[in-house]
PyMOL Python script that loads the backbone (N, CA, C, O; Angstrom):
from pymol import cmd

cmd.read_pdbstr("""\
ATOM      1  N   MET A   1     -18.575  22.418 -32.868  1.00  0.00           N
ATOM      2  CA  MET A   1     -19.268  21.955 -31.814  1.00  0.00           C
ATOM      3  C   MET A   1     -18.092  21.734 -30.516  1.00  0.00           C
ATOM      4  O   MET A   1     -18.488  21.914 -29.364  1.00  0.00           O
ATOM      5  N   ARG A   2     -16.798  21.382 -30.738  1.00  0.00           N
ATOM      6  CA  ARG A   2     -16.147  21.008 -29.890  1.00  0.00           C
ATOM      7  C   ARG A   2     -16.161  22.507 -28.995  1.00  0.00           C
ATOM      8  O   ARG A   2     -16.412  22.592 -27.793  1.00  0.00           O
ATOM      9  N   LEU A   3     -15.892  23.412 -29.724  1.00  0.00           N
ATOM     10  CA  LEU A   3     -15.674  24.559 -29.019  1.00  0.00           C
ATOM     11  C   LEU A   3     -16.628  25.403 -28.139  1.00  0.00           C
ATOM     12  O   LEU A   3     -16.316  26.450 -27.572  1.00  0.00           O
ATOM     13  N   LEU A   4     -18.084  24.671 -28.102  1.00  0.00           N
ATOM     14  CA  LEU A   4     -19.264  24.925 -27.155  1.00  0.00           C
ATOM     15  C   LEU A   4     -18.889  24.073 -25.845  1.00  0.00           C
ATOM     16  O   LEU A   4     -18.663  24.422 -24.686  1.00  0.00           O
ATOM     17  N   LEU A   5     -18.909  22.766 -26.506  1.00  0.00           N
ATOM     18  CA  LEU A   5     -18.298  22.030 -25.354  1.00  0.00           C
ATOM     19  C   LEU A   5     -17.361  22.099 -24.217  1.00  0.00           C
ATOM     20  O   LEU A   5     -17.486  21.529 -23.133  1.00  0.00           O
ATOM     21  N   LEU A   6     -16.411  22.867 -24.604  1.00  0.00           N
ATOM     22  CA  LEU A   6     -14.998  23.273 -24.046  1.00  0.00           C
ATOM     23  C   LEU A   6     -15.421  24.203 -22.669  1.00  0.00           C
ATOM     24  O   LEU A   6     -14.859  23.971 -21.599  1.00  0.00           O
ATOM     25  N   PRO A   7     -16.404  25.218 -22.781  1.00  0.00           N
ATOM     26  CA  PRO A   7     -16.597  25.727 -21.604  1.00  0.00           C
ATOM     27  C   PRO A   7     -17.188  24.886 -20.642  1.00  0.00           C
ATOM     28  O   PRO A   7     -16.973  24.855 -19.430  1.00  0.00           O
ATOM     29  N   GLN A   8     -18.035  24.140 -21.389  1.00  0.00           N
ATOM     30  CA  GLN A   8     -18.946  22.954 -20.375  1.00  0.00           C
ATOM     31  C   GLN A   8     -18.529  22.185 -19.501  1.00  0.00           C
ATOM     32  O   GLN A   8     -19.047  21.746 -18.473  1.00  0.00           O
ATOM     33  N   ILE A   9     -17.158  21.987 -20.164  1.00  0.00           N
ATOM     34  CA  ILE A   9     -16.706  20.973 -19.238  1.00  0.00           C
ATOM     35  C   ILE A   9     -15.514  21.226 -18.662  1.00  0.00           C
ATOM     36  O   ILE A   9     -14.879  20.384 -18.028  1.00  0.00           O
ATOM     37  N   GLU A  10     -15.060  22.717 -18.909  1.00  0.00           N
ATOM     38  CA  GLU A  10     -14.177  23.583 -18.017  1.00  0.00           C
ATOM     39  C   GLU A  10     -15.482  23.987 -16.238  1.00  0.00           C
ATOM     40  O   GLU A  10     -15.047  23.887 -15.090  1.00  0.00           O
ATOM     41  N   LYS A  11     -16.188  24.183 -16.397  1.00  0.00           N
ATOM     42  CA  LYS A  11     -17.469  24.369 -15.581  1.00  0.00           C
ATOM     43  C   LYS A  11     -17.311  23.443 -14.643  1.00  0.00           C
ATOM     44  O   LYS A  11     -17.102  23.670 -13.451  1.00  0.00           O
ATOM     45  N   SER A  12     -17.451  21.919 -15.387  1.00  0.00           N
ATOM     46  CA  SER A  12     -17.599  20.833 -14.668  1.00  0.00           C
ATOM     47  C   SER A  12     -16.459  20.831 -13.687  1.00  0.00           C
ATOM     48  O   SER A  12     -16.607  20.849 -12.465  1.00  0.00           O
ATOM     49  N   ILE A  13     -15.367  20.808 -14.290  1.00  0.00           N
ATOM     50  CA  ILE A  13     -14.300  20.541 -13.327  1.00  0.00           C
ATOM     51  C   ILE A  13     -13.694  21.348 -12.679  1.00  0.00           C
ATOM     52  O   ILE A  13     -12.661  21.221 -12.023  1.00  0.00           O
ATOM     53  N   GLU A  14     -14.564  22.509 -12.917  1.00  0.00           N
ATOM     54  CA  GLU A  14     -14.076  23.695 -11.949  1.00  0.00           C
ATOM     55  C   GLU A  14     -15.437  23.435 -10.645  1.00  0.00           C
ATOM     56  O   GLU A  14     -15.254  24.263  -9.753  1.00  0.00           O
ATOM     57  N   ASP A  15     -16.479  22.682 -10.392  1.00  0.00           N
ATOM     58  CA  ASP A  15     -17.365  22.449  -9.895  1.00  0.00           C
ATOM     59  C   ASP A  15     -16.558  21.246  -9.029  1.00  0.00           C
ATOM     60  O   ASP A  15     -16.780  21.177  -7.820  1.00  0.00           O
ATOM     61  N   LEU A  16     -15.943  20.624  -9.442  1.00  0.00           N
ATOM     62  CA  LEU A  16     -15.044  19.166  -9.026  1.00  0.00           C
ATOM     63  C   LEU A  16     -14.158  19.781  -7.559  1.00  0.00           C
ATOM     64  O   LEU A  16     -13.501  20.822  -7.522  1.00  0.00           O
ATOM     65  N   PRO A  17     -14.346  18.921  -6.556  1.00  0.00           N
ATOM     66  CA  PRO A  17     -13.481  19.564  -5.411  1.00  0.00           C
ATOM     67  C   PRO A  17     -11.958  19.072  -6.112  1.00  0.00           C
ATOM     68  O   PRO A  17     -11.732  18.273  -7.020  1.00  0.00           O
ATOM     69  N   GLN A  18     -10.951  19.992  -5.196  1.00  0.00           N
ATOM     70  CA  GLN A  18      -9.336  20.064  -5.763  1.00  0.00           C
ATOM     71  C   GLN A  18      -9.015  18.786  -6.087  1.00  0.00           C
ATOM     72  O   GLN A  18      -8.955  18.375  -7.246  1.00  0.00           O
ATOM     73  N   ASP A  19      -8.820  18.187  -5.188  1.00  0.00           N
ATOM     74  CA  ASP A  19      -8.183  16.461  -5.182  1.00  0.00           C
ATOM     75  C   ASP A  19      -8.949  15.504  -6.542  1.00  0.00           C
ATOM     76  O   ASP A  19      -8.350  14.480  -6.871  1.00  0.00           O
ATOM     77  N   GLU A  20     -10.062  15.812  -7.182  1.00  0.00           N
ATOM     78  CA  GLU A  20     -10.783  15.077  -8.017  1.00  0.00           C
ATOM     79  C   GLU A  20     -10.276  16.038  -9.254  1.00  0.00           C
ATOM     80  O   GLU A  20     -10.256  15.422 -10.319  1.00  0.00           O
ATOM     81  N   GLN A  21      -9.878  17.360  -9.343  1.00  0.00           N
ATOM     82  CA  GLN A  21      -9.656  17.795 -10.552  1.00  0.00           C
ATOM     83  C   GLN A  21      -8.198  17.224 -10.703  1.00  0.00           C
ATOM     84  O   GLN A  21      -7.832  16.570 -11.679  1.00  0.00           O
ATOM     85  N   LEU A  22      -7.356  17.568  -9.553  1.00  0.00           N
ATOM     86  CA  LEU A  22      -5.631  17.267  -9.882  1.00  0.00           C
ATOM     87  C   LEU A  22      -5.651  15.436 -10.247  1.00  0.00           C
ATOM     88  O   LEU A  22      -4.823  14.956 -11.021  1.00  0.00           O
ATOM     89  N   ARG A  23      -6.564  14.703  -9.656  1.00  0.00           N
ATOM     90  CA  ARG A  23      -6.602  13.535 -10.427  1.00  0.00           C
ATOM     91  C   ARG A  23      -7.221  13.354 -12.090  1.00  0.00           C
ATOM     92  O   ARG A  23      -6.886  12.591 -12.997  1.00  0.00           O
ATOM     93  N   LEU A  24      -7.834  13.985 -12.039  1.00  0.00           N
ATOM     94  CA  LEU A  24      -8.226  14.175 -13.623  1.00  0.00           C
ATOM     95  C   LEU A  24      -7.202  14.765 -14.460  1.00  0.00           C
ATOM     96  O   LEU A  24      -6.981  14.156 -15.507  1.00  0.00           O
ATOM     97  N   VAL A  25      -6.336  16.112 -14.174  1.00  0.00           N
ATOM     98  CA  VAL A  25      -5.433  16.005 -14.902  1.00  0.00           C
ATOM     99  C   VAL A  25      -4.386  15.298 -15.088  1.00  0.00           C
ATOM    100  O   VAL A  25      -3.834  15.296 -16.188  1.00  0.00           O
ATOM    101  N   GLU A  26      -3.851  14.459 -13.884  1.00  0.00           N
ATOM    102  CA  GLU A  26      -3.036  13.382 -13.744  1.00  0.00           C
ATOM    103  C   GLU A  26      -3.874  12.284 -14.749  1.00  0.00           C
ATOM    104  O   GLU A  26      -3.065  12.120 -15.662  1.00  0.00           O
ATOM    105  N   ARG A  27      -4.439  11.887 -14.896  1.00  0.00           N
ATOM    106  CA  ARG A  27      -5.244  10.854 -16.067  1.00  0.00           C
ATOM    107  C   ARG A  27      -4.763  11.485 -17.424  1.00  0.00           C
ATOM    108  O   ARG A  27      -4.236  10.960 -18.405  1.00  0.00           O
ATOM    109  N   ILE A  28      -5.023  12.431 -17.230  1.00  0.00           N
ATOM    110  CA  ILE A  28      -5.111  13.306 -18.832  1.00  0.00           C
ATOM    111  C   ILE A  28      -3.677  12.976 -19.293  1.00  0.00           C
ATOM    112  O   ILE A  28      -3.447  12.115 -20.143  1.00  0.00           O
ATOM    113  N   ALA A  29      -2.683  13.744 -18.656  1.00  0.00           N
ATOM    114  CA  ALA A  29      -1.405  13.785 -18.702  1.00  0.00           C
ATOM    115  C   ALA A  29      -0.946  12.317 -18.699  1.00  0.00           C
ATOM    116  O   ALA A  29       0.115  11.955 -19.209  1.00  0.00           O
ATOM    117  N   HIS A  30      -1.630  11.678 -18.221  1.00  0.00           N
ATOM    118  CA  HIS A  30      -0.662   9.713 -18.086  1.00  0.00           C
ATOM    119  C   HIS A  30      -1.509   8.773 -19.442  1.00  0.00           C
ATOM    120  O   HIS A  30      -1.206   7.645 -19.829  1.00  0.00           O
ATOM    121  N   ARG A  31      -2.787   9.789 -20.036  1.00  0.00           N
ATOM    122  CA  ARG A  31      -3.095   9.221 -21.412  1.00  0.00           C
ATOM    123  C   ARG A  31      -2.359  10.042 -22.495  1.00  0.00           C
ATOM    124  O   ARG A  31      -1.979   9.401 -23.475  1.00  0.00           O
ATOM    125  N   LEU A  32      -2.126  11.245 -22.464  1.00  0.00           N
ATOM    126  CA  LEU A  32      -1.523  11.940 -23.683  1.00  0.00           C
ATOM    127  C   LEU A  32       0.138  11.213 -23.745  1.00  0.00           C
ATOM    128  O   LEU A  32       0.729  10.794 -24.740  1.00  0.00           O
ATOM    129  N   ARG A  33       0.638  11.250 -22.201  1.00  0.00           N
ATOM    130  CA  ARG A  33       2.000  10.466 -22.546  1.00  0.00           C
ATOM    131  C   ARG A  33       1.802   9.717 -23.206  1.00  0.00           C
ATOM    132  O   ARG A  33       2.140   9.869 -24.380  1.00  0.00           O
ATOM    133  N   GLN A  34       0.973   8.197 -22.667  1.00  0.00           N
ATOM    134  CA  GLN A  34       0.719   7.041 -23.331  1.00  0.00           C
ATOM    135  C   GLN A  34       0.622   7.337 -25.007  1.00  0.00           C
ATOM    136  O   GLN A  34       1.338   6.586 -25.670  1.00  0.00           O
ATOM    137  N   LYS A  35      -0.068   8.203 -25.675  1.00  0.00           N
ATOM    138  CA  LYS A  35      -0.590   7.910 -26.988  1.00  0.00           C
ATOM    139  C   LYS A  35       0.976   8.643 -27.665  1.00  0.00           C
ATOM    140  O   LYS A  35       1.320   8.385 -28.818  1.00  0.00           O
ATOM    141  N   LEU A  36       1.835   9.592 -26.721  1.00  0.00           N
ATOM    142  CA  LEU A  36       3.014  10.256 -27.257  1.00  0.00           C
ATOM    143  C   LEU A  36       4.516   9.336 -27.514  1.00  0.00           C
ATOM    144  O   LEU A  36       5.562   9.509 -28.139  1.00  0.00           O
ATOM    145  N   THR A  37       3.775   8.013 -26.414  1.00  0.00           N
ATOM    146  CA  THR A  37       5.149   7.129 -26.401  1.00  0.00           C
ATOM    147  C   THR A  37       4.693   6.603 -27.395  1.00  0.00           C
ATOM    148  O   THR A  37       5.505   6.644 -28.319  1.00  0.00           O
ATOM    149  N   THR A  38       3.235   5.845 -27.789  1.00  0.00           N
ATOM    150  CA  THR A  38       2.775   4.812 -28.813  1.00  0.00           C
ATOM    151  C   THR A  38       3.257   5.266 -30.324  1.00  0.00           C
ATOM    152  O   THR A  38       3.570   4.543 -31.269  1.00  0.00           O
ATOM    153  N   THR A  39       3.212   6.690 -30.240  1.00  0.00           N
ATOM    154  CA  THR A  39       3.230   7.218 -31.707  1.00  0.00           C
ATOM    155  C   THR A  39       4.684   7.276 -32.157  1.00  0.00           C
ATOM    156  O   THR A  39       5.001   7.037 -33.323  1.00  0.00           O
ATOM    157  N   ASN A  40       5.563   7.597 -31.208  1.00  0.00           N
ATOM    158  CA  ASN A  40       7.072   7.755 -31.079  1.00  0.00           C
ATOM    159  C   ASN A  40       7.284   6.556 -31.588  1.00  0.00           C
ATOM    160  O   ASN A  40       7.618   6.452 -32.768  1.00  0.00           O
ATOM    161  N   ASN A  41       7.098   5.273 -30.648  1.00  0.00           N
ATOM    162  CA  ASN A  41       7.538   4.140 -30.888  1.00  0.00           C
ATOM    163  C   ASN A  41       7.500   3.338 -32.309  1.00  0.00           C
ATOM    164  O   ASN A  41       8.271   2.488 -32.755  1.00  0.00           O
ATOM    165  N   HIS A  42       6.056   4.050 -32.978  1.00  0.00           N
ATOM    166  CA  HIS A  42       5.931   3.457 -34.272  1.00  0.00           C
ATOM    167  C   HIS A  42       6.701   4.497 -35.366  1.00  0.00           C
ATOM    168  O   HIS A  42       6.941   4.143 -36.520  1.00  0.00           O
ATOM    169  N   LYS A  43       6.954   5.464 -34.979  1.00  0.00           N
ATOM    170  CA  LYS A  43       7.659   6.526 -35.917  1.00  0.00           C
ATOM    171  C   LYS A  43       9.170   5.917 -35.947  1.00  0.00           C
ATOM    172  O   LYS A  43       9.747   5.781 -37.025  1.00  0.00           O
ATOM    173  N   GLN A  44       9.827   5.530 -34.624  1.00  0.00           N
ATOM    174  CA  GLN A  44      10.625   4.977 -34.466  1.00  0.00           C
ATOM    175  C   GLN A  44      10.972   3.737 -35.324  1.00  0.00           C
ATOM    176  O   GLN A  44      12.010   3.693 -35.983  1.00  0.00           O
ATOM    177  N   SER A  45      10.136   2.807 -35.296  1.00  0.00           N
ATOM    178  CA  SER A  45      10.097   1.508 -35.862  1.00  0.00           C
ATOM    179  C   SER A  45      10.113   1.774 -37.305  1.00  0.00           C
ATOM    180  O   SER A  45      10.960   1.230 -38.014  1.00  0.00           O
ATOM    181  N   GLU A  46       9.025   2.763 -37.903  1.00  0.00           N
ATOM    182  CA  GLU A  46       8.989   3.059 -39.407  1.00  0.00           C
ATOM    183  C   GLU A  46      10.646   3.478 -39.725  1.00  0.00           C
ATOM    184  O   GLU A  46      11.239   2.801 -40.565  1.00  0.00           O
ATOM    185  N   PHE A  47      11.312   4.516 -39.087  1.00  0.00           N
ATOM    186  CA  PHE A  47      12.517   4.677 -39.229  1.00  0.00           C
ATOM    187  C   PHE A  47      13.784   3.456 -39.218  1.00  0.00           C
ATOM    188  O   PHE A  47      14.780   3.622 -39.922  1.00  0.00           O
ATOM    189  N   GLU A  48      13.665   2.522 -38.556  1.00  0.00           N
ATOM    190  CA  GLU A  48      14.278   1.599 -38.252  1.00  0.00           C
ATOM    191  C   GLU A  48      13.875   0.582 -39.806  1.00  0.00           C
ATOM    192  O   GLU A  48      14.772   0.341 -40.614  1.00  0.00           O
ATOM    193  N   LYS A  49      12.945   0.257 -39.948  1.00  0.00           N
ATOM    194  CA  LYS A  49      12.730  -0.222 -41.077  1.00  0.00           C
ATOM    195  C   LYS A  49      13.432   0.471 -42.682  1.00  0.00           C
ATOM    196  O   LYS A  49      14.083  -0.019 -43.605  1.00  0.00           O
ATOM    197  N   GLN A  50      13.003   1.534 -42.444  1.00  0.00           N
ATOM    198  CA  GLN A  50      13.622   2.560 -44.093  1.00  0.00           C
ATOM    199  C   GLN A  50      15.564   2.166 -43.669  1.00  0.00           C
ATOM    200  O   GLN A  50      16.358   1.644 -44.451  1.00  0.00           O
ATOM    201  N   ILE A  51      15.851   2.610 -42.276  1.00  0.00           N
ATOM    202  CA  ILE A  51      17.338   2.297 -42.440  1.00  0.00           C
ATOM    203  C   ILE A  51      17.744   1.115 -42.749  1.00  0.00           C
ATOM    204  O   ILE A  51      18.883   1.099 -43.215  1.00  0.00           O
ATOM    205  N   ALA A  52      16.938  -0.435 -42.610  1.00  0.00           N
ATOM    206  CA  ALA A  52      17.490  -1.564 -42.754  1.00  0.00           C
ATOM    207  C   ALA A  52      17.029  -1.545 -44.117  1.00  0.00           C
ATOM    208  O   ALA A  52      17.984  -2.074 -44.686  1.00  0.00           O
ATOM    209  N   LEU A  53      16.341  -1.327 -44.842  1.00  0.00           N
ATOM    210  CA  LEU A  53      16.085  -1.324 -46.300  1.00  0.00           C
ATOM    211  C   LEU A  53      17.258  -0.663 -47.321  1.00  0.00           C
ATOM    212  O   LEU A  53      17.787  -1.147 -48.322  1.00  0.00           O
ATOM    213  N   MET A  54      17.463   0.753 -46.603  1.00  0.00           N
ATOM    214  CA  MET A  54      18.837   1.137 -47.166  1.00  0.00           C
ATOM    215  C   MET A  54      19.990   0.507 -46.907  1.00  0.00           C
ATOM    216  O   MET A  54      20.673   0.337 -47.918  1.00  0.00           O
ATOM    217  N   ALA A  55      20.569  -0.007 -45.646  1.00  0.00           N
ATOM    218  CA  ALA A  55      21.540  -0.590 -45.452  1.00  0.00           C
ATOM    219  C   ALA A  55      21.431  -1.929 -46.315  1.00  0.00           C
ATOM    220  O   ALA A  55      22.518  -2.507 -46.340  1.00  0.00           O
ATOM    221  N   ASN A  56      20.400  -2.607 -47.051  1.00  0.00           N
ATOM    222  CA  ASN A  56      20.677  -3.972 -48.052  1.00  0.00           C
ATOM    223  C   ASN A  56      20.373  -3.541 -49.237  1.00  0.00           C
ATOM    224  O   ASN A  56      20.196  -4.386 -50.114  1.00  0.00           O
ATOM    225  N   ASP A  57      20.244  -2.202 -49.538  1.00  0.00           N
ATOM    226  CA  ASP A  57      19.956  -1.934 -51.183  1.00  0.00           C
ATOM    227  C   ASP A  57      21.258  -1.883 -51.554  1.00  0.00           C
ATOM    228  O   ASP A  57      22.104  -1.380 -50.815  1.00  0.00           O
ATOM    229  N   LEU A  58      21.608  -2.502 -52.974  1.00  0.00           N
ATOM    230  CA  LEU A  58      22.966  -2.756 -53.369  1.00  0.00           C
ATOM    231  C   LEU A  58      23.219  -1.437 -53.628  1.00  0.00           C
ATOM    232  O   LEU A  58      24.155  -0.974 -52.976  1.00  0.00           O
ATOM    233  N   GLN A  59      22.426  -0.366 -54.713  1.00  0.00           N
ATOM    234  CA  GLN A  59      22.819   0.576 -55.174  1.00  0.00           C
ATOM    235  C   GLN A  59      23.210   1.647 -54.157  1.00  0.00           C
ATOM    236  O   GLN A  59      23.944   2.550 -54.560  1.00  0.00           O
ATOM    237  N   ILE A  60      22.758   1.651 -52.740  1.00  0.00           N
ATOM    238  CA  ILE A  60      23.289   2.770 -51.887  1.00  0.00           C
ATOM    239  C   ILE A  60      25.075   1.879 -51.331  1.00  0.00           C
ATOM    240  O   ILE A  60      26.169   2.441 -51.289  1.00  0.00           O
ATOM    241  N   GLN A  61      24.773   0.434 -50.996  1.00  0.00           N
ATOM    242  CA  GLN A  61      26.106   0.197 -50.423  1.00  0.00           C
ATOM    243  C   GLN A  61      27.206   0.355 -51.856  1.00  0.00           C
ATOM    244  O   GLN A  61      28.374   0.709 -51.700  1.00  0.00           O
ATOM    245  N   SER A  62      26.786   0.123 -52.846  1.00  0.00           N
ATOM    246  CA  SER A  62      27.654   0.422 -54.139  1.00  0.00           C
ATOM    247  C   SER A  62      28.217   2.072 -53.801  1.00  0.00           C
ATOM    248  O   SER A  62      29.437   2.203 -53.704  1.00  0.00           O
ATOM    249  N   GLU A  63      27.352   3.294 -53.626  1.00  0.00           N
ATOM    250  CA  GLU A  63      27.065   4.520 -53.550  1.00  0.00           C
ATOM    251  C   GLU A  63      28.690   4.886 -52.107  1.00  0.00           C
ATOM    252  O   GLU A  63      29.763   5.476 -52.230  1.00  0.00           O
ATOM    253  N   LEU A  64      28.174   4.323 -51.184  1.00  0.00           N
ATOM    254  CA  LEU A  64      29.078   4.310 -50.084  1.00  0.00           C
ATOM    255  C   LEU A  64      30.432   3.613 -50.129  1.00  0.00           C
ATOM    256  O   LEU A  64      31.282   4.076 -49.369  1.00  0.00           O
ATOM    257  N   ARG A  65      30.787   2.537 -50.921  1.00  0.00           N
ATOM    258  CA  ARG A  65      31.769   2.063 -51.102  1.00  0.00           C
ATOM    259  C   ARG A  65      32.537   3.191 -51.947  1.00  0.00           C
ATOM    260  O   ARG A  65      33.578   3.613 -51.443  1.00  0.00           O
ATOM    261  N   ALA A  66      32.099   3.765 -53.280  1.00  0.00           N
ATOM    262  CA  ALA A  66      32.670   4.949 -53.854  1.00  0.00           C
ATOM    263  C   ALA A  66      32.691   5.870 -52.783  1.00  0.00           C
ATOM    264  O   ALA A  66      33.740   6.489 -52.956  1.00  0.00           O
ATOM    265  N   ILE A  67      32.166   6.288 -51.838  1.00  0.00           N
ATOM    266  CA  ILE A  67      32.710   7.472 -51.318  1.00  0.00           C
ATOM    267  C   ILE A  67      33.832   7.151 -50.031  1.00  0.00           C
ATOM    268  O   ILE A  67      34.735   7.971 -49.867  1.00  0.00           O
ATOM    269  N   ASP A  68      33.761   6.067 -49.219  1.00  0.00           N
ATOM    270  CA  ASP A  68      34.828   5.242 -49.044  1.00  0.00           C
ATOM    271  C   ASP A  68      36.173   5.464 -49.878  1.00  0.00           C
ATOM    272  O   ASP A  68      37.158   5.988 -49.357  1.00  0.00           O
ATOM    273  N   GLU A  69      36.157   5.138 -50.880  1.00  0.00           N
ATOM    274  CA  GLU A  69      37.390   5.062 -52.105  1.00  0.00           C
ATOM    275  C   GLU A  69      38.040   6.879 -52.450  1.00  0.00           C
ATOM    276  O   GLU A  69      39.164   7.338 -52.654  1.00  0.00           O
ATOM    277  N   GLU A  70      36.613   7.497 -52.366  1.00  0.00           N
ATOM    278  CA  GLU A  70      36.999   8.842 -52.593  1.00  0.00           C
ATOM    279  C   GLU A  70      37.758   9.498 -51.729  1.00  0.00           C
ATOM    280  O   GLU A  70      38.596  10.303 -52.136  1.00  0.00           O
ATOM    281  N   PHE A  71      37.523   9.174 -50.027  1.00  0.00           N
ATOM    282  CA  PHE A  71      37.954   9.616 -49.060  1.00  0.00           C
ATOM    283  C   PHE A  71      39.274   8.625 -48.502  1.00  0.00           C
ATOM    284  O   PHE A  71      40.186   9.021 -47.776  1.00  0.00           O
ATOM    285  N   LEU A  72      39.171   7.766 -48.842  1.00  0.00           N
ATOM    286  CA  LEU A  72      40.471   6.980 -48.462  1.00  0.00           C
ATOM    287  C   LEU A  72      41.913   8.053 -48.226  1.00  0.00           C
ATOM    288  O   LEU A  72      42.615   7.953 -47.220  1.00  0.00           O
ATOM    289  N   VAL A  73      42.131   8.851 -49.101  1.00  0.00           N
ATOM    290  CA  VAL A  73      43.337   9.392 -48.967  1.00  0.00           C
ATOM    291  C   VAL A  73      43.446  10.346 -47.946  1.00  0.00           C
ATOM    292  O   VAL A  73      44.528  10.603 -47.418  1.00  0.00           O
ATOM    293  N   THR A  74      42.397  10.883 -47.638  1.00  0.00           N
ATOM    294  CA  THR A  74      42.028  11.917 -46.789  1.00  0.00           C
ATOM    295  C   THR A  74      41.981  10.934 -45.185  1.00  0.00           C
ATOM    296  O   THR A  74      42.257  11.529 -44.143  1.00  0.00           O
ATOM    297  N   GLU A  75      41.688   9.749 -45.158  1.00  0.00           N
ATOM    298  CA  GLU A  75      41.841   8.800 -43.856  1.00  0.00           C
ATOM    299  C   GLU A  75      43.465   8.812 -43.523  1.00  0.00           C
ATOM    300  O   GLU A  75      44.045   8.971 -42.449  1.00  0.00           O
ATOM    301  N   ASN A  76      44.015   8.564 -44.976  1.00  0.00           N
ATOM    302  CA  ASN A  76      45.153   7.870 -44.474  1.00  0.00           C
ATOM    303  C   ASN A  76      46.331   9.317 -44.207  1.00  0.00           C
ATOM    304  O   ASN A  76      47.396   9.084 -43.636  1.00  0.00           O
ATOM    305  N   ASP A  77      46.006  10.726 -44.668  1.00  0.00           N
ATOM    306  CA  ASP A  77      46.434  11.732 -44.766  1.00  0.00           C
ATOM    307  C   ASP A  77      47.096  12.202 -42.828  1.00  0.00           C
ATOM    308  O   ASP A  77      47.511  13.341 -42.613  1.00  0.00           O
ATOM    309  N   GLY A  78      47.070  11.336 -41.907  1.00  0.00           N
ATOM    310  CA  GLY A  78      47.472  11.286 -40.695  1.00  0.00           C
ATOM    311  C   GLY A  78      46.917  12.455 -39.797  1.00  0.00           C
ATOM    312  O   GLY A  78      47.403  12.726 -38.699  1.00  0.00           O
ATOM    313  N   LEU A  79      45.738  13.197 -40.427  1.00  0.00           N
ATOM    314  CA  LEU A  79      44.542  14.155 -39.397  1.00  0.00           C
ATOM    315  C   LEU A  79      43.436  13.383 -38.553  1.00  0.00           C
ATOM    316  O   LEU A  79      42.647  14.029 -37.864  1.00  0.00           O
ATOM    317  N   GLU A  80      43.381  11.826 -38.621  1.00  0.00           N
ATOM    318  CA  GLU A  80      42.183  11.266 -37.975  1.00  0.00           C
ATOM    319  C   GLU A  80      42.629  11.737 -36.435  1.00  0.00           C
ATOM    320  O   GLU A  80      42.011  12.554 -35.752  1.00  0.00           O
ATOM    321  N   ASN A  81      43.493  11.236 -36.160  1.00  0.00           N
ATOM    322  CA  ASN A  81      43.779  11.272 -34.800  1.00  0.00           C
ATOM    323  C   ASN A  81      43.660  12.642 -34.068  1.00  0.00           C
ATOM    324  O   ASN A  81      43.614  12.846 -32.855  1.00  0.00           O
ATOM    325  N   LEU A  82      43.617  13.584 -35.159  1.00  0.00           N
ATOM    326  CA  LEU A  82      43.110  15.041 -33.845  1.00  0.00           C
ATOM    327  C   LEU A  82      42.222  15.238 -33.595  1.00  0.00           C
ATOM    328  O   LEU A  82      41.993  16.140 -32.789  1.00  0.00           O
TER     329      LEU A  82
END
""", "prot")
cmd.dss("prot")
cmd.show_as("cartoon", "prot")
cmd.util.cbc("prot")
cmd.orient("prot")
């Protein structure tokens, strides 16, 4: 159904004066940017929630301590300033 509407919409747009066409395109672009920003903010918020959960997870904290201990020798070998 939408494929049939697209040519009609395009024809209607072509019938508009150029300044109206430009204004329409700007409005559409603005709305798309708003939706994209909202979606990205939601994704970022979810990511930050997951990171916070991981940071408070005792098993992850334990694993990070074990990794730190494993690489302690490497950190103290004097190469970290290169």
